[in-house]
N, C-alpha and C positions, 0 to 999 in steps of 0.2 A: 704688453697683450702677447697671449701665446695665440698661436693659428688655428686652424678648424682640422680636425683631426684623418678629416680626408684628400689633406695632402701630405706626398709621402715623408716617413720622413728626414728625409738624407739632400733633399731638395734646397737651392741657394736660393732663397727671394730677396726679396729684395724690392723696399714699397715704392710706389713711382706717382700717385694723386690720391688725397680725400676725395672719398663721393659714395654724398649722404651723410657724412659723420661717420665712417668705418676707411680704413687703410685700403688703396689697394695695392697687392705686389703682383711679383712679375719673377717669375721662374727662369731665372737663368740658366742652370743646369740642369737636366736630371740624370745618375749616373744611371752606368744601362746595368741591367739584371742577370746575369749571365746560368741559365739552367747549367748542369751536368748531361755529359752525352750519356744516354741512351747504352747500358751494358748491352755490347753484342751478340750476335743471335748463337745459339746452341752449332750451327752450320760454321760461322766465321773463328767461334772458339776452337772448334776441332780444325779449321783451316790454320790457324795461328801453331797449335800446339802440332800439330805434323810438320811445320817449315823448319829447316835444315839449318841445326845447331840447336835443334830447342833442346831441353835437358829437363827431363821429368823429376821430380823431387821424391825423392825414396822413399818405401815404403815404410810407418810405424813399425813398431817392433808387436804387436800386435796383429797384426795385421799377417805379418811376416808367423808368428804362431799361431796363428788361425790358421793358412793354409797350411803350416806341417800337422796339423792337430783335426778341425773337422773333417775328417774322415774315418780318427776314432770313433771321438763321441757321436756322428752319423752310423756307425755299424755297432760299436756297443749299447748305448741308448735307442734304438734304432724311433730316431724324430725323424722327422720330414720339416718339420718347422722351424725357419729359419733363425724364430727370434727366443726362442728355446734353447737353440742348437747358442744360438752368440750369447747369450746368460751362463752356460754350462760354461765354455769357450772364456767366459767374463772369471767366470770364481776359478778356474782355474790358471788362468792368469794371476790373479789377485794370491791364494792360495801358494805357487811357485817364488812370489814377489815374498810372502810372509818366509817362506823356507831360508830363502836366498841374506835374507836382513841377520837372522841367526847364527 
């Protein structure tokens, strides 16, 4: 005999008695369901990163390339839209990678 689906699947059921032709079960123990802790707010995250001894992650290669070459793209192409500038910088990086593989 299967238990109705209204009961939690991990509960321990033990039959106690018969009542009106059906079995009456007792729940012995139900495991506690734990929820994950909420993410800290930005203020708390900033406090953690400013702690003494915290080492920031080093910037990725594209970020370093972008820092060095962004002003050139903005002055040469006269773009003010950062999406276009980032697209051109990305194309420059991929072109440089292709040249370095050859």
